[in-house]
Residue, then its C-alpha position, 0 to 999 in steps of 0.5 A: m500500500k502506498i501513501r501520499i499526503n496532499g494538503e494535510k491540515g491541522q496538527a502535524l502527524p508524526l505517525v503518518m510522516i513515518a509511514v510515508v518514509l517507510g512506504a507502509l502504514v503500520v496497523p492493527p493487529f500490531v498497534g497494541y504493541a507499537g510504541s509500548s515502551m514510550i507509552g509505558s514511560h509516562a512521558y506523555g500526558d493524557a492528551i498524547r495518550s488519547q491522541y495516539a489511540a485516535d491515530s491508531g483508529v484512523e490507521h486501522a480504518i485505512w487498513r480496513l478500506t484497502d485490505d479488509g474489504l470495508m470499501d465494499d460496504l461503502l459504495i454509496a455516497g453517504s453510507s457509513v460504518s461504525y465500529s470499535l477497536d477490539e483492543t484498548l490502547n492506553g486503557l482507552t476504547t477507540n470508536i471509529i466512523v468511516s463514511n463515503s463522501w459525507q458523514p451524517i451528524a444528525w438527520d430527520d426525515f419526519e417518518s416517525g410522525d412526531w417531533s422526536g424522529g431522526e438521530g443525532w440530536l440533543d433533544d426533540w423539536t421545540h415547536s409553536g403556532e401552526s406547526s405539525v408533522t403531517t401526511s398532508g401536502t405530498p411529502f418529498e419522500g415517505n409519508y410525513h414532512l414538517r408543515m407550517r401553516g398560517g400566522s406565526a409558526l416555529a420549529s427548532r432543534p439542538v445538535d452538538l457540533s463541538n467536534q465537527i468540521g466542514v458541516h453542511l445543513r441540507f434539506w428539501a423545502k417548498v411553499t404553497g399559497f404564499e402571497w406578497g409579504d409571506t416569508a419563512l426563514c431557515q436560521i441557526s444559533t450558536d447559543g439559542a438566543e441570537w439567530i442568523t438567517l441562512e435562507t429566506f423563502d417567499i412567493w418566488t420559492g415555488s410549490e415543488y420541493q427543491q433541495f437546499d445545501i448550506d455550508i455552515s462551517s464558518y460559524e462557531m461549532t458549539e456544544t448546543f447549536w440550534i437549527r430553526f424554521d420561522a414562518e410568518m404567513s398571512n392566512t391559513s391557506d399559506y403553507f411552508y414545508v420541510d422534508k429530509l433534513d440532515l447535518v453532515w460533515l461534507i467530505g466531497y460530492p461525487t460526480r456521476y457520469a453515467w448510471e443504469d438501474f434498468e427500471s425503464g424495463g428496456w435498453t434506453g434507461g439510466g442517464g449520462w450515456t452516449d447512446d442506448w445499450t447495444h445487445s446481442g444473443y440471449a440478453s434481456v432486461e428482466w422483471g424480477w420475480f420474488w424468487n429471483p429479485p433484482y438488487e433493487g427495484w423491479y428489473h435487472l439485466l439477464l445474460l444467458g449462455d449458449r453452446r453457440s458463441y453468437y447466441r451468448g448474451d452480450v451488452q455494451r454501452a458507451v460514455d463520454l469520460s474525456e472530461a472526467e477528473g479525479v478517481v473514476r470508478l465503475r460500480f455495479y452489482a452482479k450475481v451468477n446462477g447455474f455455472e459449471s466448472s467451464d463457464n464464465a462471464v466477464c466485465q470488460v472496458s475499452s477506450d475505442g470499442d475494439d480492444w477490450d480489457t477484462l476487469f473481472t471474470w465470474t466462474n462457478d466459484q461465485d455461483d450462489n445466486n446472491y448479488y455482490p458489489y463490484n468496484f473498479s478504478l478506470n484511471a489506468y485506461e485512456l478515458t475517451d469521449e466514447f469509453w465502452i463498458r461491456f458485460r458478456n456471458n461466455s457459458n455453454g448452456s441456456n441455464d447458465r445465468f449472469y445478472v447485473d444491476y445498478i451500474e454507476i460510473v462516478s468520480l471521487d471516492a473520498f472517505g471520511i474517518t472519525a476516530i474518538a479515544g478519550d477526549s481526542v477526536i481526529k477527522a481525516t479524509v482519504l482518497i483511495d485508488n488501486g491501493v494508493v492512499t492519498i491523505l487529503t486532510w487530518y484534523y485534531v478537533 
């Protein structure tokens, strides 16, 4: 594993610098023994002891991402995994959170149907006036959302942001029936007394839900930080709605160049491609029966084998990656069923549609009829304006089935790691490409 440091922020990190010099990162199971003589000497105070434990937590997370399969559990932006080190270090338990692209701090989708929903908050919503969590008015998603109606209405909730960086407040909002003079405000407060207006909603906001993403990292991150919605409307037919609210540590938004979930039921679905799927042989977009469900939704790609090679299922599709930046990855889910020892299926890529490189080969070793995630870097190839993705079933029989679902081509697989040991909190961001780890930031907070 190779390590690079790119724009490291915060306090200098001796362990990481040593790792760069040596060309390797020392991680558990050996961290319980590393540096034990220094620690046992009592030359370091409690702060240094807890920092060392937190350092080891970040190192362990990087090891799990590169060598222990953790990345397979974090393929989707916003996904997170939490765990603790098995061993205590300096008598401290180290707790770790690893997230892709953003790390949730607090959220509420209002699906609880009351004022206590979501997670990560210090307390329930405080509300007054015509404020309710309701099903009426068509929520953005799910069955419930926050509604404020007529007159004066307030809803506020506290969260601890004292050990956070790069915080964004995100939510969906809309208005209905607003006239001139009707307003609703999104506000924050670092003390619950003085309020700062982040966004104003009025007659121009619109009656369809739209997303708001507000960077609040420039404000003081206090132990009791308040989020508030304050509406002043002229009559009871005026409504302000909020749904799917969260506070996140924003690591970076991935760019999605192309995707396909096959929910169109045909060869024209998804988005970002230069054209439809090219298909030949026994290839179909199949509706998933309850005994053979897709990875998600109702449809998935099915490729069958055959003793005649020209009847074997084959699909190809091109995407323009000529302007792609960062770490570009192909991600999808696949499974096989009915493969014998001589059967195989492949995923291939090509920069010109003629010369193909194989990313992965499925054999009967993977034959258990269960979907698994696959994630490949494309940066080793020339990313052209017509870059081809191909799936092919090379098996011999019509009962040899190869399935694919939920394909994405994205850039920026940036991971955020929070390690907590005692009073020490470290937040690090790393970029990983084919085992090369680039440390983007490293903060003691």
